[in-house]
N, C-alpha and C positions, 0 to 999 in steps of 0.2 A: 504494500500500500504506500503510495507516494502522495504527499501533500499537493493539493490543487491550489496554485496561487490566485486563481480566479474565483475562489469560494466567496460567497456573499459576506461571510463573517469577516473576511480580510478586506474586501473592497469597501465595505461600509464603514470601516474603522480607520481608514487612512485619509490624510488630507488630499486635496485635489492635486497638488503638485508633488506629492510624496510618492516614492517608489516602494514597491513591496520588498525589494532586496535591502532597503534601509530599515526595515522593521522586522528583524529576525525574532524579536520577542513576541510580536503578534502572531507571526506565522507559526512559531513553535507551539504557542498556546492553542491555536485553532487545530493544529494537527493532533495534539494530545487529546483534545476534546472529541475529535473524530475517531481516534484509535480506541478509546474506552468503549463506546457502544459497539464498535466492530468486534472487539473481543467478547463482549456480552452476547452478541448474536451468535458467535461461533461456539462459545462455551456453554451458555445457559439456554439460549433459544434453539440450539442444536440445528442450525440451518443446513448443515452438511451431514448431520448425524451425531450420535452421542460421542463425545470426545473422551479418549482414554489418556492421552498425553499431549501436551502443547508447550511451545516455547516461542518467544519472539525477541528480536534484537532490533534496536533502533540504529540506523546507519545514516551518516551524513555525507552527502556528495561534496566534492571539493568546492564547487561554486554553485551547487544546486540546492534542492529542497530536502528536508528530512523524510525518510521513509522507513518502513518497518518490514523486516523479513519474518514471516510467521510460518511455523511448521506445526502441523497437528497430526495426530494418529487417532483414527476412529476405533471404537469398539468393534470387534470382529464382525458382528452381525450387521453393522452399518456400512462396512466397506463396500464400495461399488465394484461388483464383479462382472458386470455385463455392460455392453455399449449403450443400451437404452437408459439405464440408470445414470451412467456417466454423462450422457447428453443432457440430462435434467440438471446436473450440477454445473457443468462447464460448457460454455459456448465458444466456438472459434470462428463465428461468422458475423459479418456486419449486420446489425439489426435492420429490418425493413423500415424504410422511411415513411411509408404510408400507414402501416399498422402500429408501429412503435416509434413515433417521431421523437419522443423524449430520449429513449434509449439510443436511437440512431445518432442524435446530436452528441451524447456523452461518449459513445464509442468512437466516433470519427474524430473527436477532439483529444481523447485520452488513451485510446487502445489500438492505435495504428502504428506499426513500427516503420520508422524511416519516412518515406521509402529510401532504400539504399541500392547499391549495386549499379545496374545499368541505368536506373532512373536518376540517381544522385549519389555522389561519393560522400559517405558519411564516416563519422568517427568509429563506427562499429566495424568498419572494413579492415581486415588484416590480410595482407597479400591478396587483395582483390576478392576476398571471400568474407561474407558477413559472419562475425563471431557469434551471432545469435541464431544462425542457421536459417535466415530468411532469404528469399521467399519460400513459404511452405508449399508442398504439393497439394493439389485438390484431392479430396477424399469423398466418396459417395456415402461412406458410413464410418463410424469411429472404430478403430482397431486398437485393442489393448496389447501392449508389448510387455514381455516379462522383464527385460533388462534395460528398459528405457522409458521415456515419456510416451503416452499414447499418441497415436496418429488421429487427431480430432477430425470430426465431420466438417468438411469445407467444400461446399458446392461451388461449381463454376457458374457464377451469376454475373449480371451486368456490373460494370465497374462504377465506382463512386469517385467523383473528382474532389481531391483535397489539395488546396493551393494550386500548384501547376500540374500535378500528376493525377492520373487515374489509377486507383488501387482496387484490388479484388480481395476476396476472403483470404487469399494466401498471405496478405500483409497483416491480418488481424491477430492480435495477441489474445490468448485464451482468457476468458473472464467469466464471472458470475453475473447474469443479468440482474438478479435481485440486489447484490451488493453495489453494482455500478449505478443502478437507478437510485439507491438510497443514499450513497455517499458522494456521487458525482466527482470521481477522481480516478486516477490510475490504480486499479486493483487487479493484478495478474493472479489468476487461480489456475493451478496445475495439479494433476494427479501424479503422485510419486509411486511408481510401480515396481521399484527395485531397491535393494539395500544399497547399491552403488549410488543411486540418485539421492537417497536420504543422507548417506555419508557425505556426498558433495555439498548438499544444502547446509548441513551442520557446519562444515568447514567454511562455507561462504558466509554464513550468518555470524560466525564467531572469529572472523579474520581479524588480524591485528591492525593497529593504526598505520596510516601512511607516515613515512619518514621524510624529512626534508633536511638537506645540508645547507647551512646558512653561513655565509662569510660576511663579516661586518668590521667596521673601523671604530675603535674606541680608544681614546687617549693616545692616538698615534701608534697603537700596538694592534696588529692584525690578530684577530681571534677567529676560531672556527668552532661551530657547535653542531652537534648532531641532535636535531630536535624533532618533536612531533608536530605534524601539520594539523591545525584545528580550524575548521570553518566557523564563520559567525554563528550559524545555527547551532552547531555543537557547543560552542562556548556559552551561548545563552541557555541552552538546554541544561548544561551542567551547573550554571549559576543558579538556575531555578530549582536545582536538585531533583529534576524529573528522573524517573527510573529509565535506564538504558536497556534493560532486559528483564524478562520474567519467564520463569519455568514452573511447570507443575510438579516436576520431580528434580531433585538435585543429588549430586554425589558428593559426599563429604569424606575427607581423609581423616581417619582417626589417629590421634597423636599417641599411639601406643607402639613401642618398639621392643621386639623380642630379639635378642642377640642371635645372629646367624640365621635369621628367618627372613623371608621375602615380604615385600610390601603387598598389602591386600586392600582393595577398595570395597566399601560396603555402600 
């Protein structure tokens, strides 16, 4: 979930000539107020099913907005095992403009990748290949994969013009129609179907800080420092003492040592 800078709560509380990037305090407060009901929907309202384990981590882009990486594990009976149930949870198609105009507006503003590649060279391109694996192939029906993300249902329909480009369902980022309509922001929802995927997500969520080498002049003596790079949004978040993570289960190391024995985690 990424904060939407165009949220009414932000736009209505800044001066006419004031920019959103100059009010990280306001942006952080609004994002936190959006995150709370989202976690309530997931944990207590069980919109995806009864939750067995959950965790989330707040991350701050270098010059961007705060966002949360959320990982949940459902109780066995609630886990989606077939394509029909999965399609009710996740959509990878651009909403129909005539039947769902509100959802169409939200998706085209927040849930379209790029476009990149042959349409436009973007920062996601590495050696002329999109690091996010876009554009996706069209799919007549959803296919569950044991060792990777599912291949979501993406029909080949008429294109939608966004800015200067025409995009198809192959550019759409998977989302939950319910959450997108309710929170009006970028919320990417994916099904993790393998241990490898879950392990990757945990590593991504709990990655370390960015580092920055800084050279500066002070009292005519050159100094060099190895420092941590902190964005304005992260600085304000920590000043407010907002939580940067939350887990339903934690592992604690017991301070007990037996000579010549190995360490054990409980």
